[in-house]
Each structure stands twice: as C-alpha cells, then as structure tokens.
N, C-alpha and C positions, 0 to 999 in steps of 0.2 A: 803434785797429788797422783798417786797411780787410781787405778779404775776404782778399787776398793772405797778406798779414802773419800772419793766424789760420792759415790751409790751413800756412802754412810752421813756424809755431811746432808746432802739433799734431802734424805729421807729422814734426817733428823729435824729441819727445819720444816717441813712439809707437816711432821707430826706435830711442832710445837705451834706452827702456825694454825694449822686446823682446831687443835684443843684450845687455846687461847679464844679464836674466835668462837667457839661452842659456848664455852662459859660465860663470854660476853655478851651474847645474843640470848643467851639461857637469863642470864641477871635481868638484860635491860627488857624480857617479856614476863619474869615471872614476879620479879621483885619491885622493877618500877612500872609494870602495867603498860607499857609501849608497844605499842602496834607497827605496822609495817612502815617504814621500813628497816627499825631500830630493832626487831626481834629476828631478823634473819640476814644472813650474807646473799641470798638467792635473791631470785627476782619475786614481783608480787605473786603470792602463792593462788590469789585468783585466775592468774591468766598462766597457771602450770602448762607445759608442753604444746603452748600454742604456737609457737614456732612451726611446728611441726604442720599441726592441724590446720591453722589458716591458710597454709600452701596446698595443702590437699585438696581443699574446701574449692580452690579457684583454678584446680591444675589446668582443666578442659578449656578454660576462658580467663585467663590471669590478667589482662591488660584493661580490658574496660566492661561495664555493667556489675561491678561489684563493690562490698563497701572494703573489704582488704584489698588493698592493690597489689600487685603482684610487681617486685623490681628486681627478682632474677630475671637473666636472659633468657630468650624463649627455648633454648635446647634443655635447660633444666624442666620445665613444664612439659616437654614432650617426653623426656624419660621417665617424670615421674606421672605422668598421666596412662604409662603402662601399666601401672598398679593401683590406678582408680577404681577398679573393682574388688580389691581386696577390703574386707572390713577393717575401717581406721585403726580400731587399737589391736587388732590382729597385725596389722603392718609397722605402727608403732613399737610394739614389742618385739617383732621378727628382726626389722631393720635394726634396732638399738641394741638388741642381744647381739646380733653379728658385729657390729661397730666395737662392744666391750671386749668380747671374745677377741678380735682382731689386735684391739689396744695391750689388753692384757698378753697376748702373744708376744706383742712389739718388746713390751717391756721385760718379758722373761728372756728374751733374746739377747736385750742390750746391759740387764742386770743380771746375768749369769754368774754366778759361784760356784765354788767346790760343792758346796752346802745346798741340797734344793730347797731345804726349808726357809734359809734366809734369801735367796733368788725369789721365793714364793711370796715371803713378807715383802720384800721390797716393791715388787711387782705390783701387790696388793695395794701397798700405801700409795703410788705413782698414781694408781689405778682409781681408788676409791676414795680418797683424802686428799687429794688435790683441786684446788678450786675451779681451774677453768673447767676439769671433767664434771664437776659436781654440778656449776653454772650450767655446761652445754647440757648435760642431759636433763635438768631443770627446764630448760628452754625448749628442748628437743629441738634443735637447730641443725640445720643439714651441713654446718660448718664440719660435722662429724665425718662426714663423706669426702667434703674436701681434704680434709686431713689425710684419711687414709690415701687418697690418688697423690697428694702433694709428697707423704712419706715413702710412697714407692716409686715416684720419681725420683726422689733424692736418694733413695737406696739403691736404686740400678745405675744412676748417671755415669760414677765412677767406672765400670767395667761395661756397660751397655747404652751409651748415649743416645744412639736412635731410638732405639726400643723402649728407653724410658721417657721419650717426649709423650708416647700415646697415654702415658697416665698423667701428663699435664693438660692434655683434650679437655678434658670434662671441667676440671676445676676453671679453666679459661673462659670455655663455652659456657660456663652457669655463673660466674662471678665477675669476669674480666681482669680484677687487680691481681689474682695470680701468674697474670702474664709476665709481669716483673721477674718470674723464675727464668724467665728465656734469657735474661743476663748470663747466665750460667753458659749456655753454649754460645753466647753472643761474645763472650769473653773468650772461649776456645776456637773461635774463628768457624764455627758450624752453621754458616750463613745459610747453607741450603735446607738444612734441616729446621732451621729454625724459620725460612720461608712457608717449606711443606707444612709447618705446625698451624702456621699463622693463615696459611692457606685454607685448611681445613675446617679449623674452628671458624673462618668466614663463610665456607659453605654451610656447616651446619647453623649457625645464626641467622643467616638467611634464609635459610629453608626452610627452618622452624617459624621465624616470622611468617612466612608465605603459609604453611600447614593449618597454624592456629586460628581459629575462628575469627574474623574480621577482617581478615587479609594482610596482606604485606606493608603496605602503607599506614593504615589503621593502627595495626598494631606497635609498628615502629613509635610512631608517632603518640600514642597514650602509653608505651613501656617511658619512654623519655619526659613526659609529663607525670607520671609516676613516680620517677625519680626526684624530680623537682617539690613534688609533695612531698616527699620521705624526707627531703633536706628542709623542708618549711617546719613541717612536724619536729623534727629531731633537733635540729640546727637554732632555727628561728624562736621557737618555743622552750630553746634550752632542755631539751629531752634527753640531749647530746650527753650532758653531764652526771646522769645516771647510769652507774656502771659502763661508762666509756674510756676507751684507751686512745682514742685518736690526739695527733699534735694540734689540731684543730682546736679541742676542748681544754686543752692545756694552756694555750694560746690564749683564749677567751678567758680563763679563770686569771691569768696572770693582769690581764687588760682590766678585768671587773675590779680587783685586789688594787691596781693603780689610780684607778678612774671609778671610786664609789659610787659619784654622783650621776654618772651616765645610767640610763637604762641600759638593762642588759641586752635586751631584745634589740635594740638601736647599735648595741656594739656588736652584736650576731652579726647584724646585716652587714654593717662594714669590714669585719672580719672574714668573714666569707666572699665579698668582692674581690679581695687581694689573697684568699687562701693558695689560689692555684699557683701563681708564680711562687710563693713560700713552699709549696711542697714540692715541686719543681725544682728548687733550688736543694732541697734537703735530699731529694731523689738523684741528684747529681751528685751531692758529695758521698753518698752511698754508694754511687757509681763508681767514681774515682778511687775511693778506697777499694773497690771490690776488683778492679782491673787484675792488680798483680798477680801472676799465676802460679806463685810459690806461697800464696796465704793457704792456710790450713783450710780444710775442705769445711770444717763444722763453723769456722769464723764468716765465710763465705754464704753459708746458710742463715746464719744469724744476722747478717746485714740483709739479705733479703725477705726472712720472716718479719723483721722488725720493720722494714720498710711497708711491708704488706698493711702490718697493721698499725702503724701510725699515720700511714699518708691520708687515706680517705677522711674525708671531713665527718664521716658517720663509720665508727668503729667499736663495737661493743664488747663486753669480757669474754663472750665464747670465742672469739677469735686468738684469745692467749693459749687455747690449745694446740697452737702450730708452736708455740715455744718450746714444746716437747720435741719437736724434731733436731733441732740444733744442740739440745741437751743430750739427746740418745748419743748423738756423734761427736759431743764435748765429752761424754764419758768413755766413748770406746778410743778417742783419740791417745795414741802412743806419747804423744809431743807432753813433756814435762817443762812446765814453767813456774816462774815465781808468783805470777797473777793469775793459777788456777784457782784458788781459794776466793779470791776476789770475784771470778764470774760465776763461780758455782753458786755464791751467795745471791748476786745479782739475779739469776737465773732463778733460782730457788724461790726468791721474795716475789716473783711473777707469779709464783704457783701457791699461795697461799690465801685467804681472805683478807682483805684490809678495807672491810664496809665500817670503818668506825667515824662516828659523828662527834666532834669536838665543840664543845659550849661556842668557843670564838671562831667556829669555822662553819660557814653559811654557805658552803657550795658543797652541798651533799657529803658523800662519805671523802675520804681523804684518800679513795684508791684512784678514783679519777684524775688523780695529780700523781699519786705515785707509780702508777704503772708507765705512764708514758715517760717519766723522768726515769725510772728503771732501764726502758728500752733505749732511750737515748744515751745513757750512762755505756751502756752495751756498745752501741755504734762508736760512741767516741773513745772508749777503751781500746778499741780494735783499731779505730784511725792512729791513736799514741803507739801503739805496738809497732804496727806495718809501718809507720812513718820513722821510728827510732831504727827499724831494722834496715831501711834505706839509707840511713845516715850512718847509722852503727853497725854494719854487717857483723852475725854472729853465731857461735855455732849453738844448737838447740840440743838440749839432754833428751835422745830418744831410747826408750828402752824396747 
C-alpha cells in the first residue's frame, strides 16, 4: 500500500466505526430506553472532564488529606501547581484547545495530500471522529500532554537523539511507565544519554517530593499508599474491566470464563500476586524483538506503545491516543509489504468505539477484551516478520 491508500483505508474504517457506534447507542437510548453505559461509548456523563478537575483540586497537596488521592509522580503536581491560580474552566479550555490544535497540525503534516481539502478532511476525521481522542477529551485526561511529549521525542529522535530525550523527561517524571521508550537509545548504545535522562528524572522526582507539603518521607510513603489504594479500587473491585486495555484485565477475563464458579474478586487477588513476572516476561519478549537495528522505525515505536499500554495493571482507554504515534510513522513509511493492509486494519480497529454489550457476554463491553488482543496481535505480527527476515533475508520493495 502507498501512503494515500493507507490514509484512505484508515479514514474509511474510522468513519464506519464511528457511525455504527452512534447508531447503536442512539437506538439503545431512544428505542430501548437504556441508560449508562449502554447509551454512550464514552464514560459516565456525570463524571465528565473530572480527570482534569480532580487533579487540579489537589495539585498543591496531592498525597494526603484529600478525598481524591494523587497517583501521578510529584513533578507533575509541581508543574500543574504553577497554573493553580488560573480559573479552572479557563485553564481546561486553554490547555485542551492547544492540544487539539497541536494534534490537528500533526495530522495535517502526516496526512498531507496534493489536495488541501482532502488533507483537511482526513485530519478532521482523525482528530474528531476517532474514539481515543473523543474519550480522552471526555475524561479531560492529562495523557493528552504525555502524548505530545512522546510524539516530539519520537519525531526528533532519528536526527537529534540527544535533544529528543529532553521531551522524554516530562512523561517519565509524571507517570514512570513511559521510561520504556528508553529502550530506543539503549538499543543504539547511547548509554550516557540514558543515564543523564534517568539522573535528571530522579533529581526532579526526589526534589518534588521534598518541595510538596508534608516533606519528602511522608509524601513518598503516601504516594505509594495511594498507588496501592488505586490498585485495590480498580483491580480488586473489578473496575479495571470498564473501558480498560491492560493485559491484566484480559488475563482476568479468560480466567473468569474458564473458572465461572470462582469469585471474581478472589481471582483478581490471585492474578495480581503473579502479574508482575507475567508482565516482565511479556516485556522481555518485546525487548528481544525490539533489539535488531534494521527493524523499521514505526515497528519499534509500535512495540513500545503497545508495551506501555498493555503492561500496567491499570490502563484505561484514553491511553489509546498513543497508538496514533506509530500510525503516523506507518503512514509515512516508504516501505511496501504485503502485510500493510493487515497492519492498517489492526491499527484502525483500535481507533473505533467498541462498547457493545452482548446478551451472553457478562464482562462489560467487548472493548476490554478486543483492544488488548489487537495490540497483542500487532506485537506478534511484528515478531513473526522479524523472525522470518532473520531466517529468510530478502529485499523489501521501497519507493
């Protein structure tokens, strides 16, 4: 597939997926009088934008004395605190307007066509009809800004690797899991740059713990307590299965299906106790596949994004926004292979709503199963291709 064929296929699937979801949820609400969650593919309307406002409320004292517990790392709250005097709704509108304009600009750059009208049309579809974007805006989640920094890192890395690592500092210092992107410079033996990045993140994190009210030790202790409470709420109470994309939730679904007589809460506890080695093994598989230097850049980024989305025990649908990064690279890639259509379909199925509730299916919407499976298929298709290339080296058609 050439660039325009990829864009056309992805845009078509997004439009069809969005349209089918709108019709389905409209019929559920208007004709069958069903309420939430059957009447929308987004989150509970009563909680709209609260990922933003809840964090904003606690930014000056995130780790203790609050009903809503802070779970991000302290440097995030230090930065957010700089805007604490701005009226919340003005801050929200300003921040997400900047994000939307940035995302639309990125789309316009990668979807560029001879016709400006067609380019604008495709950029509009990617921005305003894709499920990850709509869900992210509905939650008002700060993953929007993590995405921007990760995109800048990925964009600048091939030509300016040292400069690009500056953009990786904020995501790692805020959420830790984006540190998996350090595999990229590690695979290129840029050990000194990786060490400096980790050192800066460490200084920012430790210093931020000390600056926040309560002091270093108390903030550190309460932060990890908050993370544990978050696990208990989402994992042990099975909230992770609601609009989640983690490998943990997928494993739990299959075990619930295999052992229907076992209490789901008990299964959650048992899986959680062994999940760390499972996620490490899956991560090692990705790292092994990732290592070859000749692998296409978009494939490396696909592996990293899938690992970042899948491996945490708690991983919600707004993190699917990061799938756009490898999609843009895939579209821009000049390499032509027979599997291009397969990859385009897998990528795009992650961009459409799948909150469908079947009568015989009692594990919430089918999206919590399909999304992690789609990412696993991406990982193993890349694994399969790279293994074949090692065993049977061959020329790739490039235009």
